[in-house]
C-alpha positions in Angstrom: -56.6 -77.1 16.9 -54.5 -76.8 19.9 -51.6 -77.1 17.5 -52.7 -74.2 15.4 -53.2 -72.1 18.6 -49.9 -72.7 19.6 -48.3 -71.9 16.2 -50.5 -68.9 15.9 -49.2 -67.7 19.2 -45.7 -68.1 18.3 -46.2 -66.5 15.1 -47.8 -63.5 16.6 -45.2 -63.4 19.2 -42.5 -63.5 16.5 -44.2 -60.9 14.6 -44.2 -58.7 17.7 -40.7 -59.4 18.2 -39.7 -58.6 14.7 -42.0 -55.4 14.9 -40.0 -54.5 18.1 -36.6 -55.1 16.8 -37.5 -53.3 13.4 -38.9 -50.2 15.7 -35.7 -50.4 17.8 -33.6 -50.5 14.7 -35.5 -47.6 12.9 -35.3 -45.8 16.2 -31.4 -46.4 16.5 -31.0 -45.8 12.9 -32.9 -42.5 13.3 -30.8 -41.4 16.3 -27.4 -42.3 14.6 -28.6 -40.4 11.6 -29.6 -37.3 13.9 -26.1 -37.6 15.7 -24.3 -37.5 12.4 -26.6 -34.5 11.1 -25.6 -32.6 14.4 -21.8 -33.6 14.1 -21.9 -32.5 10.3 -23.6 -29.4 11.4 -21.2 -28.5 14.0 -18.2 -29.4 11.6 -19.6 -27.2 9.0 -20.1 -24.2 11.7 -16.6 -24.6 12.9 -15.4 -24.6 9.4 -17.2 -21.6 8.5 -16.2 -19.6 11.8 -12.7 -20.6 10.9 -12.9 -19.3 7.4 -14.8 -16.0 8.5 -12.0 -15.7 11.1 -9.0 -16.2 8.6 -11.0 -14.1 6.1 -11.3 -11.2 8.6 -7.4 -11.4 9.4 -6.5 -11.3 5.8 -8.7 -8.2 5.5 -7.1 -6.7 8.3 -3.4 -7.5 7.0 -4.7 -6.0 3.5 -6.0 -2.9 5.2 -2.6 -2.4 7.1 -0.5 -2.9 4.2 -2.4 -0.5 2.3 -2.4 1.8 4.9 1.5 1.4 5.3 1.9 1.9 1.4 -0.2 5.2 1.5 1.9 6.3 4.4 5.2 5.4 2.4 4.1 7.2 -0.5 3.2 10.5 1.3 6.4 10.5 3.0 8.1 10.2 -0.3 6.1 13.1 -1.7 6.5 15.2 1.2 10.3 14.4 1.1 10.4 15.4 -2.5 8.8 18.6 -2.0 10.7 19.5 1.1 14.0 18.6 -1.2 12.6 20.9 -3.9 12.1 23.7 -1.4 15.6 23.5 -0.4 17.0 23.4 -3.8 14.9 26.5 -4.6 16.2 28.2 -1.7 19.7 27.4 -2.7 19.1 28.9 -6.1 17.4 31.9 -4.5 20.7 32.3 -2.3 23.1 31.8 -5.4 20.9 34.6 -7.5 20.6 37.1 -4.6 21.8 40.8 -6.0 25.4 41.5 -5.0 24.4 44.1 -2.6 22.3 42.0 -0.7 25.3 39.3 -0.4 27.4 42.5 0.7 25.3 43.1 3.3 25.0 39.6 4.6 28.6 39.0 4.6 29.6 42.4 6.2 27.0 41.2 8.9 28.7 37.6 9.4 32.3 39.3 9.3 31.4 42.2 11.8 29.8 39.5 14.1 32.7 36.8 14.1 35.7 38.1 13.0 37.5 38.4 16.1 37.0 34.6 16.5 39.7 33.8 13.7 43.0 35.2 11.9 42.1 33.5 8.4 39.3 34.0 6.4 38.1 31.7 3.3 35.2 32.3 1.0 33.7 31.2 -2.4 35.6 32.3 -5.6 32.6 34.7 -6.4 32.8 36.4 -3.0 36.6 36.8 -2.8 36.9 40.5 -3.6 34.1 41.4 -1.4 35.4 39.4 1.5 38.7 40.7 1.0 37.2 44.5 1.1 35.1 43.8 4.3 37.7 41.7 6.4 40.8 42.7 7.9 41.8 38.9 8.6 44.2 37.1 6.0 42.5 35.8 2.9 43.3 32.2 3.2 41.9 30.9 -0.1 38.5 29.8 -1.9 36.3 26.9 -0.6 33.5 25.3 -2.5 30.3 27.0 -1.1 27.3 28.9 -2.4 28.4 31.8 -0.4 29.3 32.9 3.3 32.7 32.4 4.7 34.7 30.2 7.0 36.8 31.7 9.8 40.0 29.6 10.9 42.5 30.4 13.8 46.2 30.8 13.4 47.2 27.0 13.5 44.0 25.8 11.8 42.8 23.7 14.8 39.3 25.7 15.0 37.4 26.3 12.0 33.9 28.3 12.2 31.7 27.5 9.2 29.5 30.5 8.4 28.8 29.3 4.7 25.3 29.8 3.3 25.6 26.0 2.7 25.9 25.1 6.5 23.5 27.8 7.8 20.9 27.0 5.4 21.6 22.9 6.2 21.4 23.9 10.0 18.2 25.7 9.7 16.4 23.2 7.4 17.3 20.4 9.8 16.0 22.4 12.8 12.8 23.6 10.9 12.1 20.5 9.0 9.3 19.5 11.5 7.9 23.1 11.5 8.3 23.2 7.6 6.4 19.9 7.3 3.4 21.3 9.6 3.3 24.2 7.5 3.1 22.3 4.2 0.6 19.6 5.1 -1.2 20.9 8.2 
């Protein structure tokens, strides 16, 4: 019987050892599984954060691009409208009554005639300019109205054409015109 007790003790010891090893193995497996889950969660969280960050950047780029496009379209429309106003002004000048044009030419000639010895004008204004000025009429120029004065040797030319006056006023007033039209 003593042998049976020894065998039983060995078997019980072996079972206890198997149970202990199995418990340690289960605990280690559970620990590894939990660590793997944590790593997976962290990787997923990092990936999600990266995707959200990329999405936010893309969203910001799309908004910026859209804003730039809106500004470009707005500026083009403003430019078109300002060009239309400029063209309408030119047409208004071209169609002004002869009496008003004569009055304007008289004002320009009286004010600046002393600055030159020759005078130029458009073909349409030639007779009026000859009548209003004592300067030598030097010929026609391509303009919508007004005059060009020149000194004797031609080294100094003063441009008082409606074209250049309108252009100067337009360029100086562009900001003001834009503010009036677009608030």
